[in-house]
PDB file of N, CA, C and O in Angstrom, chain B, residues numbered from 101:
ATOM      1  N   MET B 101     -15.587   7.413  68.074  1.00  0.00           N
ATOM      2  CA  MET B 101     -16.089   8.707  67.686  1.00  0.00           C
ATOM      3  C   MET B 101     -17.513   8.560  67.176  1.00  0.00           C
ATOM      4  O   MET B 101     -17.815   7.625  66.434  1.00  0.00           O
ATOM      5  N   LYS B 102     -18.366   9.451  67.558  1.00  0.00           N
ATOM      6  CA  LYS B 102     -19.769   9.390  67.182  1.00  0.00           C
ATOM      7  C   LYS B 102     -19.987  10.017  65.798  1.00  0.00           C
ATOM      8  O   LYS B 102     -19.434  11.071  65.483  1.00  0.00           O
ATOM      9  N   GLU B 103     -20.800   9.346  64.987  1.00  0.00           N
ATOM     10  CA  GLU B 103     -21.109   9.860  63.661  1.00  0.00           C
ATOM     11  C   GLU B 103     -21.944  11.136  63.776  1.00  0.00           C
ATOM     12  O   GLU B 103     -22.827  11.234  64.628  1.00  0.00           O
ATOM     13  N   ILE B 104     -21.655  12.112  62.912  1.00  0.00           N
ATOM     14  CA  ILE B 104     -22.390  13.373  62.921  1.00  0.00           C
ATOM     15  C   ILE B 104     -23.726  13.176  62.220  1.00  0.00           C
ATOM     16  O   ILE B 104     -23.778  12.635  61.115  1.00  0.00           O
ATOM     17  N   SER B 105     -24.801  13.612  62.856  1.00  0.00           N
ATOM     18  CA  SER B 105     -26.128  13.434  62.280  1.00  0.00           C
ATOM     19  C   SER B 105     -26.335  14.396  61.111  1.00  0.00           C
ATOM     20  O   SER B 105     -25.778  15.494  61.100  1.00  0.00           O
ATOM     21  N   PRO B 106     -27.136  13.982  60.130  1.00  0.00           N
ATOM     22  CA  PRO B 106     -27.364  14.805  58.942  1.00  0.00           C
ATOM     23  C   PRO B 106     -27.871  16.219  59.237  1.00  0.00           C
ATOM     24  O   PRO B 106     -27.623  17.133  58.451  1.00  0.00           O
ATOM     25  N   ASP B 107     -28.566  16.414  60.340  1.00  0.00           N
ATOM     26  CA  ASP B 107     -29.065  17.759  60.652  1.00  0.00           C
ATOM     27  C   ASP B 107     -27.933  18.722  61.021  1.00  0.00           C
ATOM     28  O   ASP B 107     -28.154  19.930  61.100  1.00  0.00           O
ATOM     29  N   LYS B 108     -26.725  18.198  61.247  1.00  0.00           N
ATOM     30  CA  LYS B 108     -25.558  19.022  61.561  1.00  0.00           C
ATOM     31  C   LYS B 108     -24.687  19.300  60.325  1.00  0.00           C
ATOM     32  O   LYS B 108     -23.714  20.050  60.403  1.00  0.00           O
ATOM     33  N   TRP B 109     -25.042  18.696  59.192  1.00  0.00           N
ATOM     34  CA  TRP B 109     -24.267  18.873  57.969  1.00  0.00           C
ATOM     35  C   TRP B 109     -24.402  20.297  57.446  1.00  0.00           C
ATOM     36  O   TRP B 109     -25.367  20.998  57.753  1.00  0.00           O
ATOM     37  N   ILE B 110     -23.422  20.712  56.652  1.00  0.00           N
ATOM     38  CA  ILE B 110     -23.502  22.037  56.031  1.00  0.00           C
ATOM     39  C   ILE B 110     -24.540  21.992  54.905  1.00  0.00           C
ATOM     40  O   ILE B 110     -24.867  20.911  54.416  1.00  0.00           O
ATOM     41  N   PRO B 111     -25.060  23.146  54.491  1.00  0.00           N
ATOM     42  CA  PRO B 111     -26.029  23.166  53.389  1.00  0.00           C
ATOM     43  C   PRO B 111     -25.435  22.595  52.096  1.00  0.00           C
ATOM     44  O   PRO B 111     -24.232  22.699  51.854  1.00  0.00           O
ATOM     45  N   GLU B 112     -26.284  22.001  51.286  1.00  0.00           N
ATOM     46  CA  GLU B 112     -25.849  21.335  50.048  1.00  0.00           C
ATOM     47  C   GLU B 112     -25.085  22.266  49.117  1.00  0.00           C
ATOM     48  O   GLU B 112     -24.095  21.848  48.516  1.00  0.00           O
ATOM     49  N   ASP B 113     -25.514  23.509  48.981  1.00  0.00           N
ATOM     50  CA  ASP B 113     -24.831  24.427  48.078  1.00  0.00           C
ATOM     51  C   ASP B 113     -23.403  24.728  48.562  1.00  0.00           C
ATOM     52  O   ASP B 113     -22.486  24.856  47.751  1.00  0.00           O
ATOM     53  N   LYS B 114     -23.222  24.840  49.871  1.00  0.00           N
ATOM     54  CA  LYS B 114     -21.882  25.067  50.420  1.00  0.00           C
ATOM     55  C   LYS B 114     -21.013  23.823  50.228  1.00  0.00           C
ATOM     56  O   LYS B 114     -19.832  23.927  49.896  1.00  0.00           O
ATOM     57  N   TYR B 115     -21.607  22.648  50.439  1.00  0.00           N
ATOM     58  CA  TYR B 115     -20.894  21.392  50.218  1.00  0.00           C
ATOM     59  C   TYR B 115     -20.411  21.294  48.771  1.00  0.00           C
ATOM     60  O   TYR B 115     -19.253  20.960  48.522  1.00  0.00           O
ATOM     61  N   LYS B 116     -21.301  21.587  47.816  1.00  0.00           N
ATOM     62  CA  LYS B 116     -20.940  21.502  46.404  1.00  0.00           C
ATOM     63  C   LYS B 116     -19.829  22.480  46.052  1.00  0.00           C
ATOM     64  O   LYS B 116     -18.942  22.157  45.261  1.00  0.00           O
ATOM     65  N   LYS B 117     -19.873  23.674  46.636  1.00  0.00           N
ATOM     66  CA  LYS B 117     -18.828  24.665  46.384  1.00  0.00           C
ATOM     67  C   LYS B 117     -17.484  24.159  46.923  1.00  0.00           C
ATOM     68  O   LYS B 117     -16.470  24.241  46.230  1.00  0.00           O
ATOM     69  N   LEU B 118     -17.473  23.641  48.141  1.00  0.00           N
ATOM     70  CA  LEU B 118     -16.240  23.119  48.731  1.00  0.00           C
ATOM     71  C   LEU B 118     -15.713  21.922  47.955  1.00  0.00           C
ATOM     72  O   LEU B 118     -14.506  21.782  47.761  1.00  0.00           O
ATOM     73  N   ARG B 119     -16.622  21.059  47.512  1.00  0.00           N
ATOM     74  CA  ARG B 119     -16.217  19.878  46.750  1.00  0.00           C
ATOM     75  C   ARG B 119     -15.586  20.302  45.427  1.00  0.00           C
ATOM     76  O   ARG B 119     -14.568  19.746  45.016  1.00  0.00           O
ATOM     77  N   HIS B 120     -16.192  21.290  44.759  1.00  0.00           N
ATOM     78  CA  HIS B 120     -15.649  21.769  43.491  1.00  0.00           C
ATOM     79  C   HIS B 120     -14.271  22.406  43.695  1.00  0.00           C
ATOM     80  O   HIS B 120     -13.371  22.216  42.877  1.00  0.00           O
ATOM     81  N   GLN B 121     -14.111  23.151  44.773  1.00  0.00           N
ATOM     82  CA  GLN B 121     -12.808  23.753  45.070  1.00  0.00           C
ATOM     83  C   GLN B 121     -11.750  22.667  45.283  1.00  0.00           C
ATOM     84  O   GLN B 121     -10.616  22.798  44.822  1.00  0.00           O
ATOM     85  N   THR B 122     -12.125  21.611  45.973  1.00  0.00           N
ATOM     86  CA  THR B 122     -11.202  20.489  46.198  1.00  0.00           C
ATOM     87  C   THR B 122     -10.826  19.842  44.873  1.00  0.00           C
ATOM     88  O   THR B 122      -9.653  19.570  44.613  1.00  0.00           O
ATOM     89  N   PHE B 123     -11.831  19.597  44.037  1.00  0.00           N
ATOM     90  CA  PHE B 123     -11.602  19.000  42.719  1.00  0.00           C
ATOM     91  C   PHE B 123     -10.644  19.860  41.902  1.00  0.00           C
ATOM     92  O   PHE B 123      -9.706  19.335  41.301  1.00  0.00           O
ATOM     93  N   ARG B 124     -10.866  21.174  41.872  1.00  0.00           N
ATOM     94  CA  ARG B 124     -10.022  22.088  41.095  1.00  0.00           C
ATOM     95  C   ARG B 124      -8.575  22.081  41.600  1.00  0.00           C
ATOM     96  O   ARG B 124      -7.637  22.161  40.807  1.00  0.00           O
ATOM     97  N   GLN B 125      -8.400  21.985  42.908  1.00  0.00           N
ATOM     98  CA  GLN B 125      -7.041  21.947  43.451  1.00  0.00           C
ATOM     99  C   GLN B 125      -6.315  20.689  42.991  1.00  0.00           C
ATOM    100  O   GLN B 125      -5.152  20.748  42.589  1.00  0.00           O
ATOM    101  N   TYR B 126      -7.002  19.553  43.051  1.00  0.00           N
ATOM    102  CA  TYR B 126      -6.397  18.316  42.557  1.00  0.00           C
ATOM    103  C   TYR B 126      -6.100  18.422  41.065  1.00  0.00           C
ATOM    104  O   TYR B 126      -5.040  17.989  40.615  1.00  0.00           O
ATOM    105  N   ALA B 127      -7.022  18.991  40.296  1.00  0.00           N
ATOM    106  CA  ALA B 127      -6.825  19.134  38.854  1.00  0.00           C
ATOM    107  C   ALA B 127      -5.598  19.990  38.551  1.00  0.00           C
ATOM    108  O   ALA B 127      -4.819  19.673  37.652  1.00  0.00           O
ATOM    109  N   GLU B 128      -5.433  21.070  39.299  1.00  0.00           N
ATOM    110  CA  GLU B 128      -4.272  21.939  39.097  1.00  0.00           C
ATOM    111  C   GLU B 128      -2.968  21.203  39.453  1.00  0.00           C
ATOM    112  O   GLU B 128      -1.986  21.268  38.714  1.00  0.00           O
ATOM    113  N   LEU B 129      -2.978  20.516  40.578  1.00  0.00           N
ATOM    114  CA  LEU B 129      -1.777  19.787  40.997  1.00  0.00           C
ATOM    115  C   LEU B 129      -1.407  18.676  40.021  1.00  0.00           C
ATOM    116  O   LEU B 129      -0.253  18.552  39.612  1.00  0.00           O
ATOM    117  N   LEU B 130      -2.390  17.880  39.658  1.00  0.00           N
ATOM    118  CA  LEU B 130      -2.127  16.754  38.767  1.00  0.00           C
ATOM    119  C   LEU B 130      -1.871  17.208  37.336  1.00  0.00           C
ATOM    120  O   LEU B 130      -1.006  16.665  36.648  1.00  0.00           O
ATOM    121  N   GLY B 131      -2.620  18.197  36.899  1.00  0.00           N
ATOM    122  CA  GLY B 131      -2.514  18.661  35.520  1.00  0.00           C
ATOM    123  C   GLY B 131      -1.133  19.158  35.166  1.00  0.00           C
ATOM    124  O   GLY B 131      -0.631  18.879  34.077  1.00  0.00           O
ATOM    125  N   GLY B 132      -0.518  19.884  36.062  1.00  0.00           N
ATOM    126  CA  GLY B 132       0.810  20.411  35.798  1.00  0.00           C
ATOM    127  C   GLY B 132       1.835  19.316  35.568  1.00  0.00           C
ATOM    128  O   GLY B 132       2.728  19.471  34.735  1.00  0.00           O
ATOM    129  N   HIS B 133       1.722  18.236  36.277  1.00  0.00           N
ATOM    130  CA  HIS B 133       2.691  17.145  36.155  1.00  0.00           C
ATOM    131  C   HIS B 133       2.328  16.176  35.036  1.00  0.00           C
ATOM    132  O   HIS B 133       3.196  15.744  34.277  1.00  0.00           O
ATOM    133  N   LEU B 134       1.061  15.839  34.937  1.00  0.00           N
ATOM    134  CA  LEU B 134       0.671  14.829  33.955  1.00  0.00           C
ATOM    135  C   LEU B 134       0.663  15.355  32.529  1.00  0.00           C
ATOM    136  O   LEU B 134       0.835  14.585  31.584  1.00  0.00           O
ATOM    137  N   THR B 135       0.466  16.652  32.365  1.00  0.00           N
ATOM    138  CA  THR B 135       0.460  17.227  31.018  1.00  0.00           C
ATOM    139  C   THR B 135       1.811  17.057  30.344  1.00  0.00           C
ATOM    140  O   THR B 135       1.874  16.772  29.148  1.00  0.00           O
ATOM    141  N   MET B 136       2.888  17.227  31.090  1.00  0.00           N
ATOM    142  CA  MET B 136       4.211  17.103  30.470  1.00  0.00           C
ATOM    143  C   MET B 136       4.527  15.669  30.067  1.00  0.00           C
ATOM    144  O   MET B 136       5.435  15.437  29.269  1.00  0.00           O
ATOM    145  N   TYR B 137       3.789  14.708  30.608  1.00  0.00           N
ATOM    146  CA  TYR B 137       3.972  13.314  30.221  1.00  0.00           C
ATOM    147  C   TYR B 137       2.853  12.839  29.290  1.00  0.00           C
ATOM    148  O   TYR B 137       2.684  11.639  29.073  1.00  0.00           O
ATOM    149  N   GLU B 138       2.098  13.785  28.749  1.00  0.00           N
ATOM    150  CA  GLU B 138       1.008  13.529  27.807  1.00  0.00           C
ATOM    151  C   GLU B 138      -0.121  12.677  28.397  1.00  0.00           C
ATOM    152  O   GLU B 138      -0.719  11.857  27.699  1.00  0.00           O
ATOM    153  N   TYR B 139      -0.406  12.879  29.687  1.00  0.00           N
ATOM    154  CA  TYR B 139      -1.523  12.204  30.342  1.00  0.00           C
ATOM    155  C   TYR B 139      -2.619  13.190  30.724  1.00  0.00           C
ATOM    156  O   TYR B 139      -3.385  12.951  31.658  1.00  0.00           O
ATOM    157  N   LYS B 140      -2.687  14.296  29.997  1.00  0.00           N
ATOM    158  CA  LYS B 140      -3.652  15.345  30.317  1.00  0.00           C
ATOM    159  C   LYS B 140      -5.093  14.814  30.347  1.00  0.00           C
ATOM    160  O   LYS B 140      -5.905  15.281  31.145  1.00  0.00           O
ATOM    161  N   HIS B 141      -5.405  13.860  29.499  1.00  0.00           N
ATOM    162  CA  HIS B 141      -6.755  13.308  29.441  1.00  0.00           C
ATOM    163  C   HIS B 141      -7.147  12.564  30.724  1.00  0.00           C
ATOM    164  O   HIS B 141      -8.336  12.369  30.980  1.00  0.00           O
ATOM    165  N   ASP B 142      -6.173  12.151  31.527  1.00  0.00           N
ATOM    166  CA  ASP B 142      -6.450  11.447  32.782  1.00  0.00           C
ATOM    167  C   ASP B 142      -6.728  12.381  33.960  1.00  0.00           C
ATOM    168  O   ASP B 142      -7.216  11.937  34.999  1.00  0.00           O
ATOM    169  N   VAL B 143      -6.425  13.657  33.806  1.00  0.00           N
ATOM    170  CA  VAL B 143      -6.531  14.599  34.929  1.00  0.00           C
ATOM    171  C   VAL B 143      -7.946  14.672  35.508  1.00  0.00           C
ATOM    172  O   VAL B 143      -8.084  14.578  36.727  1.00  0.00           O
ATOM    173  N   PRO B 144      -9.010  14.836  34.704  1.00  0.00           N
ATOM    174  CA  PRO B 144     -10.355  14.911  35.306  1.00  0.00           C
ATOM    175  C   PRO B 144     -10.737  13.655  36.103  1.00  0.00           C
ATOM    176  O   PRO B 144     -11.298  13.761  37.193  1.00  0.00           O
ATOM    177  N   MET B 145     -10.434  12.470  35.562  1.00  0.00           N
ATOM    178  CA  MET B 145     -10.768  11.227  36.250  1.00  0.00           C
ATOM    179  C   MET B 145      -9.976  11.095  37.544  1.00  0.00           C
ATOM    180  O   MET B 145     -10.532  10.727  38.579  1.00  0.00           O
ATOM    181  N   LEU B 146      -8.683  11.393  37.492  1.00  0.00           N
ATOM    182  CA  LEU B 146      -7.857  11.295  38.690  1.00  0.00           C
ATOM    183  C   LEU B 146      -8.264  12.333  39.735  1.00  0.00           C
ATOM    184  O   LEU B 146      -8.267  12.047  40.932  1.00  0.00           O
ATOM    185  N   SER B 147      -8.602  13.521  39.284  1.00  0.00           N
ATOM    186  CA  SER B 147      -9.054  14.565  40.209  1.00  0.00           C
ATOM    187  C   SER B 147     -10.344  14.150  40.907  1.00  0.00           C
ATOM    188  O   SER B 147     -10.507  14.379  42.106  1.00  0.00           O
ATOM    189  N   GLU B 148     -11.254  13.544  40.162  1.00  0.00           N
ATOM    190  CA  GLU B 148     -12.517  13.071  40.736  1.00  0.00           C
ATOM    191  C   GLU B 148     -12.258  11.964  41.759  1.00  0.00           C
ATOM    192  O   GLU B 148     -12.856  11.965  42.836  1.00  0.00           O
ATOM    193  N   GLU B 149     -11.384  11.033  41.435  1.00  0.00           N
ATOM    194  CA  GLU B 149     -11.070   9.948  42.371  1.00  0.00           C
ATOM    195  C   GLU B 149     -10.412  10.484  43.644  1.00  0.00           C
ATOM    196  O   GLU B 149     -10.727  10.029  44.743  1.00  0.00           O
ATOM    197  N   CYS B 150      -9.506  11.442  43.500  1.00  0.00           N
ATOM    198  CA  CYS B 150      -8.876  12.050  44.676  1.00  0.00           C
ATOM    199  C   CYS B 150      -9.914  12.766  45.535  1.00  0.00           C
ATOM    200  O   CYS B 150      -9.862  12.699  46.763  1.00  0.00           O
ATOM    201  N   THR B 151     -10.847  13.443  44.894  1.00  0.00           N
ATOM    202  CA  THR B 151     -11.906  14.138  45.623  1.00  0.00           C
ATOM    203  C   THR B 151     -12.786  13.144  46.374  1.00  0.00           C
ATOM    204  O   THR B 151     -13.168  13.391  47.517  1.00  0.00           O
ATOM    205  N   LYS B 152     -13.107  12.022  45.734  1.00  0.00           N
ATOM    206  CA  LYS B 152     -13.906  10.983  46.395  1.00  0.00           C
ATOM    207  C   LYS B 152     -13.173  10.430  47.616  1.00  0.00           C
ATOM    208  O   LYS B 152     -13.782  10.204  48.662  1.00  0.00           O
ATOM    209  N   ILE B 153     -11.860  10.214  47.477  1.00  0.00           N
ATOM    210  CA  ILE B 153     -11.081   9.714  48.615  1.00  0.00           C
ATOM    211  C   ILE B 153     -11.088  10.732  49.750  1.00  0.00           C
ATOM    212  O   ILE B 153     -11.190  10.360  50.919  1.00  0.00           O
ATOM    213  N   ALA B 154     -10.978  12.011  49.408  1.00  0.00           N
ATOM    214  CA  ALA B 154     -11.031  13.062  50.432  1.00  0.00           C
ATOM    215  C   ALA B 154     -12.389  13.060  51.137  1.00  0.00           C
ATOM    216  O   ALA B 154     -12.455  13.237  52.353  1.00  0.00           O
ATOM    217  N   GLU B 155     -13.468  12.863  50.382  1.00  0.00           N
ATOM    218  CA  GLU B 155     -14.802  12.791  50.986  1.00  0.00           C
ATOM    219  C   GLU B 155     -14.917  11.598  51.936  1.00  0.00           C
ATOM    220  O   GLU B 155     -15.453  11.720  53.037  1.00  0.00           O
ATOM    221  N   ILE B 156     -14.415  10.454  51.502  1.00  0.00           N
ATOM    222  CA  ILE B 156     -14.456   9.252  52.337  1.00  0.00           C
ATOM    223  C   ILE B 156     -13.654   9.479  53.618  1.00  0.00           C
ATOM    224  O   ILE B 156     -14.089   9.105  54.707  1.00  0.00           O
ATOM    225  N   PHE B 157     -12.483  10.093  53.478  1.00  0.00           N
ATOM    226  CA  PHE B 157     -11.656  10.399  54.646  1.00  0.00           C
ATOM    227  C   PHE B 157     -12.443  11.277  55.632  1.00  0.00           C
ATOM    228  O   PHE B 157     -12.448  11.014  56.835  1.00  0.00           O
ATOM    229  N   CYS B 158     -13.095  12.303  55.122  1.00  0.00           N
ATOM    230  CA  CYS B 158     -13.868  13.196  55.999  1.00  0.00           C
ATOM    231  C   CYS B 158     -14.989  12.445  56.713  1.00  0.00           C
ATOM    232  O   CYS B 158     -15.253  12.689  57.891  1.00  0.00           O
ATOM    233  N   GLU B 159     -15.644  11.537  56.003  1.00  0.00           N
ATOM    234  CA  GLU B 159     -16.688  10.730  56.637  1.00  0.00           C
ATOM    235  C   GLU B 159     -16.089   9.846  57.729  1.00  0.00           C
ATOM    236  O   GLU B 159     -16.680   9.694  58.798  1.00  0.00           O
ATOM    237  N   ALA B 160     -14.933   9.269  57.467  1.00  0.00           N
ATOM    238  CA  ALA B 160     -14.294   8.374  58.433  1.00  0.00           C
ATOM    239  C   ALA B 160     -13.885   9.123  59.704  1.00  0.00           C
ATOM    240  O   ALA B 160     -14.096   8.625  60.809  1.00  0.00           O
ATOM    241  N   VAL B 161     -13.307  10.305  59.555  1.00  0.00           N
ATOM    242  CA  VAL B 161     -12.879  11.035  60.748  1.00  0.00           C
ATOM    243  C   VAL B 161     -14.066  11.584  61.532  1.00  0.00           C
ATOM    244  O   VAL B 161     -13.916  11.996  62.682  1.00  0.00           O
ATOM    245  N   ARG B 162     -15.227  11.589  60.922  1.00  0.00           N
ATOM    246  CA  ARG B 162     -16.432  12.027  61.625  1.00  0.00           C
ATOM    247  C   ARG B 162     -17.230  10.858  62.190  1.00  0.00           C
ATOM    248  O   ARG B 162     -18.365  11.024  62.637  1.00  0.00           O
ATOM    249  N   GLY B 163     -16.621   9.670  62.162  1.00  0.00           N
ATOM    250  CA  GLY B 163     -17.224   8.543  62.854  1.00  0.00           C
ATOM    251  C   GLY B 163     -17.823   7.457  62.000  1.00  0.00           C
ATOM    252  O   GLY B 163     -18.240   6.433  62.542  1.00  0.00           O
ATOM    253  N   ARG B 164     -17.891   7.621  60.700  1.00  0.00           N
ATOM    254  CA  ARG B 164     -18.458   6.574  59.863  1.00  0.00           C
ATOM    255  C   ARG B 164     -17.434   5.460  59.687  1.00  0.00           C
ATOM    256  O   ARG B 164     -16.273   5.722  59.373  1.00  0.00           O
ATOM    257  N   ASP B 165     -17.861   4.231  59.887  1.00  0.00           N
ATOM    258  CA  ASP B 165     -16.984   3.074  59.741  1.00  0.00           C
ATOM    259  C   ASP B 165     -16.928   2.707  58.259  1.00  0.00           C
ATOM    260  O   ASP B 165     -17.755   1.941  57.767  1.00  0.00           O
ATOM    261  N   ILE B 166     -15.948   3.262  57.562  1.00  0.00           N
ATOM    262  CA  ILE B 166     -15.857   3.097  56.115  1.00  0.00           C
ATOM    263  C   ILE B 166     -14.384   2.970  55.711  1.00  0.00           C
ATOM    264  O   ILE B 166     -13.548   3.739  56.186  1.00  0.00           O
ATOM    265  N   PRO B 167     -14.056   2.008  54.840  1.00  0.00           N
ATOM    266  CA  PRO B 167     -12.666   1.893  54.405  1.00  0.00           C
ATOM    267  C   PRO B 167     -12.311   3.024  53.439  1.00  0.00           C
ATOM    268  O   PRO B 167     -13.131   3.429  52.615  1.00  0.00           O
ATOM    269  N   ILE B 168     -11.096   3.522  53.549  1.00  0.00           N
ATOM    270  CA  ILE B 168     -10.649   4.575  52.645  1.00  0.00           C
ATOM    271  C   ILE B 168     -10.007   3.890  51.450  1.00  0.00           C
ATOM    272  O   ILE B 168      -8.890   3.381  51.532  1.00  0.00           O
ATOM    273  N   THR B 169     -10.731   3.887  50.342  1.00  0.00           N
ATOM    274  CA  THR B 169     -10.265   3.234  49.133  1.00  0.00           C
ATOM    275  C   THR B 169     -10.906   3.882  47.916  1.00  0.00           C
ATOM    276  O   THR B 169     -11.866   4.642  48.039  1.00  0.00           O
ATOM    277  N   SER B 170     -10.378   3.581  46.762  1.00  0.00           N
ATOM    278  CA  SER B 170     -10.856   4.121  45.497  1.00  0.00           C
ATOM    279  C   SER B 170     -11.326   2.975  44.619  1.00  0.00           C
ATOM    280  O   SER B 170     -10.732   1.896  44.624  1.00  0.00           O
ATOM    281  N   GLU B 171     -12.393   3.208  43.863  1.00  0.00           N
ATOM    282  CA  GLU B 171     -12.877   2.186  42.932  1.00  0.00           C
ATOM    283  C   GLU B 171     -11.812   1.894  41.875  1.00  0.00           C
ATOM    284  O   GLU B 171     -11.673   0.753  41.436  1.00  0.00           O
ATOM    285  N   VAL B 172     -11.067   2.912  41.469  1.00  0.00           N
ATOM    286  CA  VAL B 172     -10.012   2.719  40.474  1.00  0.00           C
ATOM    287  C   VAL B 172      -8.912   1.823  41.036  1.00  0.00           C
ATOM    288  O   VAL B 172      -8.420   0.936  40.339  1.00  0.00           O
ATOM    289  N   VAL B 173      -8.527   2.046  42.278  1.00  0.00           N
ATOM    290  CA  VAL B 173      -7.489   1.222  42.904  1.00  0.00           C
ATOM    291  C   VAL B 173      -7.977  -0.219  43.042  1.00  0.00           C
ATOM    292  O   VAL B 173      -7.241  -1.161  42.751  1.00  0.00           O
ATOM    293  N   LYS B 174      -9.229  -0.382  43.491  1.00  0.00           N
ATOM    294  CA  LYS B 174      -9.772  -1.737  43.621  1.00  0.00           C
ATOM    295  C   LYS B 174      -9.789  -2.444  42.271  1.00  0.00           C
ATOM    296  O   LYS B 174      -9.454  -3.625  42.184  1.00  0.00           O
ATOM    297  N   TYR B 175     -10.179  -1.723  41.214  1.00  0.00           N
ATOM    298  CA  TYR B 175     -10.211  -2.305  39.861  1.00  0.00           C
ATOM    299  C   TYR B 175      -8.810  -2.721  39.425  1.00  0.00           C
ATOM    300  O   TYR B 175      -8.615  -3.822  38.911  1.00  0.00           O
ATOM    301  N   ARG B 176      -7.838  -1.836  39.634  1.00  0.00           N
ATOM    302  CA  ARG B 176      -6.465  -2.151  39.225  1.00  0.00           C
ATOM    303  C   ARG B 176      -5.908  -3.331  39.997  1.00  0.00           C
ATOM    304  O   ARG B 176      -5.173  -4.147  39.440  1.00  0.00           O
ATOM    305  N   ARG B 177      -6.251  -3.431  41.279  1.00  0.00           N
ATOM    306  CA  ARG B 177      -5.788  -4.569  42.076  1.00  0.00           C
ATOM    307  C   ARG B 177      -6.386  -5.869  41.558  1.00  0.00           C
ATOM    308  O   ARG B 177      -5.689  -6.875  41.426  1.00  0.00           O
ATOM    309  N   ARG B 178      -7.698  -5.839  41.261  1.00  0.00           N
ATOM    310  CA  ARG B 178      -8.354  -7.036  40.707  1.00  0.00           C
ATOM    311  C   ARG B 178      -7.746  -7.405  39.366  1.00  0.00           C
ATOM    312  O   ARG B 178      -7.481  -8.578  39.101  1.00  0.00           O
ATOM    313  N   LYS B 179      -7.527  -6.415  38.526  1.00  0.00           N
ATOM    314  CA  LYS B 179      -6.977  -6.647  37.190  1.00  0.00           C
ATOM    315  C   LYS B 179      -5.561  -7.216  37.284  1.00  0.00           C
ATOM    316  O   LYS B 179      -5.191  -8.089  36.499  1.00  0.00           O
ATOM    317  N   GLY B 180      -4.779  -6.734  38.227  1.00  0.00           N
ATOM    318  CA  GLY B 180      -3.400  -7.202  38.399  1.00  0.00           C
ATOM    319  C   GLY B 180      -3.311  -8.622  38.904  1.00  0.00           C
ATOM    320  O   GLY B 180      -2.298  -9.290  38.693  1.00  0.00           O
ATOM    321  N   LYS B 181      -4.364  -9.105  39.576  1.00  0.00           N
ATOM    322  CA  LYS B 181      -4.339 -10.454  40.145  1.00  0.00           C
ATOM    323  C   LYS B 181      -4.701 -11.518  39.108  1.00  0.00           C
ATOM    324  O   LYS B 181      -4.543 -12.712  39.364  1.00  0.00           O
ATOM    325  N   LYS B 182      -5.189 -11.088  37.932  1.00  0.00           N
ATOM    326  CA  LYS B 182      -5.568 -12.065  36.902  1.00  0.00           C
ATOM    327  C   LYS B 182      -4.364 -12.644  36.225  1.00  0.00           C
ATOM    328  O   LYS B 182      -4.500 -13.481  35.334  1.00  0.00           O
TER     329      LYS B 182
END
């Protein structure tokens, strides 16, 4: 699959709006479950990481050769191997 050139990208303001909507959806989904287990403070960080993974996925399906991974997951894997 051929990578989409930057001149075909949506305008930055539309991108930011869509990204924020994605973040809010993750926050709503995660917040409802994590709040009852007293992990409410983790919701913004987890929502941001989920949004980043969604962005990476979108780049990958548009042709960019990029692994779909999270910095948090990589950190936890490294920490677990010690």
